[in-house]
N, C-alpha and C positions, 0 to 999 in steps of 0.2 A: 324219200326226200323229206326234209323238214318242211314245216309250213312256211317258214321264211323263204326257203329255196323255191318252193312252189309259187309263192307270190311274186318273187323276182322274175321267174320264168314267164309267168302270165303277163306281167307288165312288159317285159322285153320282147316277147314274141306275139303279143296280142291274143293270148289264149283265154278262153272262157273258163270259169271255175270247173265246169264238168268235162272239159276237153283234156285228153291225154295225148302224149306224143311218144312215138318210138323213133324219132329223128335222132340219129347218132350224133349229129352236130350239137344238138341241144343237150344231150347227155354228157358229151365231152365238156360243154360249158359248165355244167354242174360239177364235174370232176375237177376242173381247173379252179373253180371257186373254193371247193373244199381243200384242195392242195394248198392254195394260197393262204387260207385260214390256218392250216396246220403249220405252214412255214412261219407265219407271224407269231404263233404260240410257242414254237420250238426254241429252247434256250441253248441247245448244243449246236455250235457252229458247224461241225462236221455233218450232223444230221440235216441241218438246213441246206447245206450244199447238196447232199444226196437228194433231198426233196426237190430242190431247184432243178437238178438234172432230170428227175422224173417229170417235172412240169414241162421242161423243154421237149422231152420225148412225146408227151401228150399233145403239145402244141404242134409238133411235127406231124402227128397223125391227122390233126385237123386240117393242116395245109394240104396233105395228100388227098383228103376227102374233097376239099374245095377244088383242087386242080383236076380231079377226076370228073367233077360235075361240069366243068367248062368244056 
């Protein structure tokens, strides 16, 4: 992860600089942020659509994780 991603995660989840996480939800959060950045930078509309579909699948995995915790 980049330093910027690490800082955002520390702020969002209240982690200390020395703490690490293996939480799959947190890792999916990083993946979504990276995907959204790639979508913003992409100039090919068809590639953007493909990435948005991948983003939707990733978000679906997160929902499954949440519902299995309840």
